[in-house]
N, C-alpha and C positions, 0 to 999 in steps of 0.2 A: 152406408152409402159410399160408393166410390167418388172421389173428388176428381174433377176433370181439369187437366192441364192442357192448354193450347199453346203450341209454338207457332207464332205467325211469322212466316218467312223462313227461307232456307239459307239464310246468311251464314257467314263463317262462324259466328259465335254459337249458333244453334247446332253446328256439327259436334261441338264439344258436349252439348247437352245430350244429344242422341247417343254419343259414345258412353257417357256416364250412365244413361239408362240401360244400355246394352250390357254394361259391366255389372251394374247393381240395380235390378228392377225395383221400381217403387211400388210397395204394397198398397193395395186399396186405392189405386189411382187409375184413371182412364186417360190415356195420353194421345194427343192429336198433333200432327204436323200439317199446317196449312201453308202451301207455297204455290207460286205461280207456275212453276215448272218442275218436272220430275228430276231434272239435272240442275245442279248448281255449279257454276264455273268459278274456279279459283282465279280471282281477278289479277293476282300477282303475275300470272303466266300469260295473260292476254296479249301484252306487247310482243312477247316471244312467239306466240301463235301468229300474230300479224306479220312478224318478220320471217315466218317459215321455219322457225326453230322447233316448235312443238306441233304435234298433230292435235286435232280437236279433242280426241278421247283422252289425251294426256292431262288436260286441265278440267275435265268434266267429272263430277262426282255424282253417281246415281243415288238419289235419295230413297228410292223405293226399297231396296234391300237393307239399307241403313235403318230406315224407319221400322222395318220388320224385325231387325235385330233388337231394336229398342222397345219393341212392343207398342209402337205408335201407329195409329191410323193415319194414312197419308191421304190428304185431300188436295187436288190440284185446282186451285182457284186463287183469285186475288182478294185481299181484304179491302172492303169498300166502305165500311162503317163500323165504328166502335162506340158502344154505349156502356161506359163503366158503371154507371148507376144501376143499370139492369143486368150487368155482367153478360153482355151478348156481343158477338162479333158477326157482322153480316158479310157475306161473300158474293163475288161476282156471279156465282152459280145461282144466286137467289136464296141460298140457305142462310139461316140464322142459327148460330151455335152459342149455347150458354157455356159458361166456364166458372171454375172456382179460382184458378190461377191462369195468368196470361203472361207470355213473354213475347216481346216484339223485337224482331230483327229483320224487318222487311226491306231495310235500306231506304235511302231517300230517293227522291225523284230528280232526274237531271233537269236543270233549269234551262229550257229551250225557248223561253218566251220571246226573246229577241231574234230567234233564228227560224221560227216556224214557217216564214215565208219561203224558205228554201225548198219546201215540199220534199220530193223524193231524193233530193241531193243531200238531205240532212240525215246523218247516222248518229243518233244518241248512243253513248256507250252503255247505258242501262236501258233495259235489261241486257246483260252480257250475251245471253244466248241469241237474242234477236239481233244484236249487233253483229255477231259472228255470221249469222245467216245472210244478213244484208250486205256485209262486206264481201262475202264470197260471191254473191250475185253481182255486185258491182264489178268485181275483178273479172268475172266471166263475161260480162257484157262489154267491158271496156278493153279487154286484152288485145283486140284486133286494131285498135286505134294507135296512132303514132304519138299522140300528145295527151297528157293527162295532168290535171291540177288538183291537188288535195290540200285542204286547209284543216288544221286542228284548232278548235276554239277552246281555250283553257290552258293556263300555264302552270298548273300543279304538277306533281310527280306523274300522274296518269297522262296528262296532256303531253308532257315532254317525252315520256317513254313511247307513247303512241305515235308521235310525230317521227321519232327515230325508227320505230318499227315499220311504219308505213313507207318511209324512205327506202328501207332495205327491201321491202316487198316490191315496190313499183320499179326500182332500179333494175330488177331482173327481167322485167317484161316490156318496158317502154323506152323508146329511143329518147323522147323528150318528156321528162317528168319534172314536176315542180311540187315541192311540199312546203307549206307555210305554217307557222305557229302564230296565233293571235292571242294576246293576253294583255291585260293591264300591267304596267310595270310592277306595281306593288303586289300583283298576284303571281309573279313568276317565281316558282319554287319557294313560296313564302313558308316560313318555319324551318327551312333548311339553312345550313351554314353558308356564309357569303362565298367561301371557296367552292362549295358545291355549285352555286349559281354560276360562278365564273367558269368552272370546268364544263358545266353543261352548255353554256353559251359558246365556248370554244368548240365543243363537239358538234353543235348545231351548225356553226359556221363552216366547219371542216366538211360536213356532209351537204353543204349548200342548201340548208333549210333556212328560209327567210323568217326572221322573227320580227313581228310587228307589235310594238307596245301600244295597244289601242283597244278601245271597246269595239265590238263588232255587231252589226245588225244584218240579218239575212235579207237578200233580195232574190229574185228568180234566177239570177245567173252567178251569184257568189255573195261576197261580203262587202258591205259598205262600212268603212272604218271611221272611227271618230276623228281621225286626222284629215279626213276628206278623201282619202284614197279608196279606190275600188279594187277589190281582189277577186278576180274571176276564179271559180272553183267548180269542178265536176262533182266533187264530194266534199262535204264538211263533216268532220268527226266532232261531235259535241262532247267535250270532257270538261264541262263548265262547273262541276261541283254539284253538291246536293242541296235540294230544298226539302222542307218537311212535306210528307204526303198530305194532300189536302184533306183527306178523310179524318185526320187527327183533329181538325179545327173544332168539330162538335163532339169530340169524344168525352169531354169532361175531365181529361187528364190535365195536370199542371204542365204548362209548356213555357218555353222562353219566348222572347219577343219575335223570334223568327219561326215559331211554331214547332220546335223540336221538343221531344219529351224530356221533362226535367227529372233527372235522377241523381242520386247520391253516389258515393264511392262503392256502395253495395249493389249498384245497378238496379235499384228498386225505385219505382215512381215516388216522388216526394209527396204526392197527394193520395195515392192508393197503394197500400202495402201488399196487395195481391197481384200487382202488375210490375213486371220487370222489363227492361229494354237494354239493347246493346247495339253497337255499330253506328252507322250514319244517321240513325233516327233520333239519337239522344243529344242532350246538352247536360254536361256535368255541372252541378251548381257549386261544387267545391273547388273547381280548377278549370282552366282552359285546356281542353283536350282536342287535339287535331283530329278531324274525321279521316281516319286512315285504316286500311285493312290490317295494318300491324296491330292496332289497338283492338280491333274486333276479334282477331285471332287470340291475342293475349288475354282478353276479357272473358273468352269462352269458358275456360275451366272455373273461373270465379262465378260466372252466371249459373253454370251447372250446379256448383256446390250450394249456391244461395237459393235456387229453386227447391233443392232437396231440403235445405235447412228450414225454409219457410213452411214446407209441408209437414216436416217432422217437429217443428217448434224448437229448433236449436239455433245457436248463434250464427249470424251471417258474417261472411268474409268481406274484405274490401279489395277493390282493384286499384292499386296505386302503381302507375307506370314508373319505371326506373328514371332517374334524373337524366340519363343519356340513353337514347334509342338507336339501335343499329338500323341504318337505312341503306338500301342497295338499289341504285337507279340503273335499270337496264338500258343499254345503248343500242340494242337491236342487232349487234354484230358479235355476240358472245363476249362482250366486255361489259363492265359495270362500274359506276362510281360508288364507292363505299364511303360512308361517313358514320362516325361515332364520336359525338361531341365535337372537339376541334380536329380530330383526326380525319383527314380526307385523302383517299387514294383511288386510283383508277387502274383497270387492267383486266385481262382474261381471268386471272385468279379470283378477282372479286365476283365476276359473273359465275364462276364455278361454285362459289359459296352460295350465291343466290339460287342457282339451279338446284343445288343439293337441298337447300331449305324448302324451296317450292315443291320439288318432287317428293320430298319426305312428307310434307303436309298432305298432299293429295293421296299419296300412297298409304298413309296411316288410315284414312277413312275408306279408301277403296278396299284395302285388305280386311278391314273390320266388316264391311258389307259382304265380302265374299266368304270369309272364313270365321268371322266372329272373334 
């Protein structure tokens, strides 16, 4: 009997699994990829797209030919329920699929609980494809007006990059444009070196992007801040970080107090050895690991090797990030802030490094899908 492996989610880590299957098919297995969209967007290039540096097709990876190369059946649907005791995954299509092995890389959900009152003015960053469509619609609808106000909620790397990218975009089209960044002070580029935060604040000020260190609640016309100020906004980009998908709550998997899947260094569930997970959906029990696309990409080859090892009964590998991680923060104008440990620098050359890394990542999987 063939054993069925389901990859739930088209996240960055699962691209490495598909590439591994394309290179070395797994005998006696039935392979599935379940994802909400045929295309996955490389999130590292999203701020550059917002700024007009990239075209949409330059950051989108077509999963259909990639799945075909990997010998995987592609199903376009959302995961809505998981029962690990029964080994079944329920989909938004109404189908229920049984499995022998499961890998989760669906990503987390953007926490918009305090912003929902904004209605159509609210643009959550996830899912990325939907965000791109809604931003394009917003720009087309607004381009004939003289004044526009945009707020970005969330002060992580994504929020800062999106604020700078949005400023670049609207500066070309609007006579009177205002971009604001709203974040708790402790959430501003947390996990980055102090000098990175200082340089980022300098860039935001230079570009006349107002930074409000506060909590934000949505209203019909903008954001009500915890310091009592009201910030009017035609559009609010929600980059408020991830929360665990709600359907995990009744899955039976071991989870942390915030609901994320508990895994070890081998990316395997601590409660069920036939379930693996990577990306924003996990919590490492052995160390504090920032939810970052960098780690999802780096963990991908380890996840691929360990799925193969679990099926073949061989030893699993561990994903141990290096003590220092290279971060490149795009500034929306073909410059970037580079940081590696205590080393912090800024310039066009840093953006060229980021651009090369990002284009190489997308190109690797695009070429695999086209040519094998």
